[in-house]
C-alpha positions as CSV (number, residue, x, y, z in Angstrom):
1,M,0.0,0.0,0.0
2,Q,1.2,3.5,-0.9
3,C,-0.5,6.4,0.9
4,G,-0.7,9.8,-0.7
5,W,-3.2,12.2,-2.2
6,Q,-5.8,11.8,-4.9
7,I,-6.2,15.2,-6.6
8,W,-9.6,16.4,-7.8
9,E,-10.4,19.6,-9.7
10,W,-13.6,21.6,-9.8
11,P,-12.7,23.7,-12.8
12,Q,-12.5,27.5,-12.0
13,V,-13.6,26.8,-8.4
14,M,-11.1,24.7,-6.4
15,V,-8.6,21.9,-6.2
16,E,-9.1,19.2,-3.6
17,A,-6.6,16.6,-2.3
18,E,-8.1,13.5,-0.8
19,F,-6.0,11.3,1.5
20,H,-5.9,8.0,-0.5
21,A,-4.0,4.8,-0.9
22,V,-3.1,2.7,-4.0
23,W,-1.8,-0.9,-4.2
24,V,1.8,-1.2,-5.3
25,S,2.3,-4.2,-7.6
26,P,5.3,-6.6,-7.3
27,E,6.8,-4.7,-10.2
28,G,6.5,-1.4,-8.3
29,Q,3.6,0.1,-10.3
30,F,0.8,1.9,-8.6
31,V,-2.6,0.3,-9.1
32,E,-5.9,2.0,-8.3
33,I,-8.4,-0.5,-6.9
34,T,-11.0,1.8,-5.4
35,P,-14.2,2.1,-7.3
36,K,-15.0,5.6,-8.5
37,P,-18.5,7.2,-8.2
38,H,-18.5,8.7,-11.7
39,G,-16.6,5.9,-13.4
40,E,-13.2,7.6,-13.7
41,A,-10.7,5.4,-15.4
42,T,-7.6,7.2,-14.2
43,I,-6.7,9.4,-11.2
44,L,-4.0,11.9,-10.4
45,F,-2.2,10.3,-7.4
46,V,0.6,12.0,-5.5
47,P,2.5,9.7,-3.2
48,D,3.3,11.1,0.3
49,A,6.0,9.1,2.1
50,R,5.3,11.1,5.3
51,R,1.7,9.8,5.6
52,S,0.4,6.4,6.6
53,Y,-3.0,5.0,7.3
54,T,-3.7,4.9,11.0
55,G,-7.4,4.1,10.9
56,I,-8.4,7.7,11.6
57,A,-10.2,9.7,9.0
58,V,-8.1,12.5,7.3
59,D,-9.9,15.6,6.0
60,N,-9.3,16.6,2.4
61,V,-7.2,19.6,1.6
62,R,-9.1,22.2,-0.4
63,M,-7.7,25.2,-2.2
64,P,-9.8,27.8,-4.0
65,V,-8.8,28.6,-7.6
66,R,-10.1,32.2,-7.4
67,D,-10.7,34.7,-4.7
68,D,-14.5,34.4,-4.0
69,L,-16.4,34.5,-0.8
70,L,-18.8,31.7,-2.0
71,I,-15.9,29.3,-2.6
72,C,-14.4,30.2,0.8
73,H,-17.8,29.5,2.5
74,F,-18.2,26.2,0.6
75,I,-14.7,25.1,1.8
76,K,-15.5,26.1,5.4
77,A,-18.9,24.3,5.2
78,S,-17.1,21.2,3.9
79,E,-14.5,21.4,6.7
80,A,-17.3,21.8,9.3
81,I,-19.1,18.7,8.0
82,V,-15.9,16.6,8.4
83,Q,-15.4,17.9,11.9
84,V,-18.9,16.9,13.0
85,M,-18.7,13.5,11.2
86,N,-15.3,12.7,12.7
87,R,-15.8,13.8,16.3
88,G,-14.7,11.4,19.0
89,E,-15.1,7.7,18.1
90,C,-16.6,8.6,14.7
91,A,-13.1,9.4,13.5
92,S,-12.2,5.8,13.3
93,Q,-15.5,4.6,11.7
94,Y,-16.2,4.2,8.0
95,G,-19.5,3.7,6.2
96,H,-22.6,4.9,8.1
97,V,-21.7,7.3,10.9
98,S,-24.5,8.5,13.2
99,V,-24.4,12.2,14.3
100,P,-27.1,14.4,15.8
101,A,-29.3,15.7,12.9
102,H,-29.4,19.3,14.4
103,E,-25.6,19.5,14.0
104,I,-25.2,18.1,10.5
105,E,-28.3,19.1,8.6
106,P,-27.7,22.9,8.7
107,L,-24.1,22.3,7.4
108,M,-25.3,20.0,4.7
109,M,-27.9,22.5,3.6
110,A,-25.4,25.3,3.6
111,Q,-22.9,23.2,1.5
112,S,-25.7,22.3,-0.9
113,F,-26.9,25.9,-1.3
114,L,-23.3,27.1,-1.8
115,G,-22.5,24.3,-4.3
116,Q,-25.6,25.1,-6.3
117,S,-24.8,28.9,-6.2
118,I,-21.2,28.3,-7.4
119,S,-22.4,25.8,-10.1
120,S,-24.9,28.3,-11.4
121,G,-22.0,30.8,-11.9
122,L,-22.9,33.1,-8.9
123,R,-20.1,35.3,-7.6
124,D,-20.1,37.0,-4.1
125,H,-21.1,40.3,-5.6
126,D,-24.0,38.9,-7.6
127,P,-27.6,38.7,-6.4
128,C,-28.1,35.9,-3.9
129,L,-29.5,32.6,-5.3
130,C,-32.2,32.7,-2.6
131,G,-34.1,35.4,-4.6
132,S,-33.9,38.2,-2.1
133,G,-32.5,40.6,-4.6
134,G,-29.6,41.4,-2.3
135,K,-25.9,40.7,-3.2
136,Y,-24.8,37.3,-1.8
137,K,-22.1,38.9,0.4
138,R,-24.7,41.0,2.1
139,C,-27.5,38.4,2.2
140,H,-26.5,34.7,3.0
141,G,-22.9,35.7,3.0
142,R,-23.3,37.5,6.2
143,S,-25.0,34.7,8.0
144,F,-22.3,32.2,6.7
145,E,-19.6,34.6,8.0
146,L,-21.2,34.5,11.4
147,A,-21.7,30.7,11.3
148,F,-18.2,30.0,10.3
149,G,-16.6,32.5,12.7
150,Q,-15.0,34.7,10.0
151,Q,-14.6,38.4,9.8
152,Q,-15.6,40.4,6.7
């Protein structure tokens, strides 16, 4: 087993590195054996000799491709979801993990709203996707700033 990072790209939005492992064949070649949700035939894998699998979940590393408050909020929502899902004993569990609905549902809704907004081409200075007519950064952007403990 070789541990490292599987790299994903959301074009014009962000690059994400997922902690991952591949099988090393007797000939020394990396072989991807993990089924992919969208049928990808190849992956970009970067070995990381400093990392090993310890049974504890590792959060992805996410980097925005452009300076945009929506993307920053999407990344913060994603990080918050992982923190809730991996609190305490949950960090060493895979598959179905049970967490209190009141903790995870608002984060999942925020991530979904932000993902839909970004996918529709919305930028932080555009009218908010909720239909209020106000700019995102002054509408939902403010509440997300408070929720994620950031300063404007």
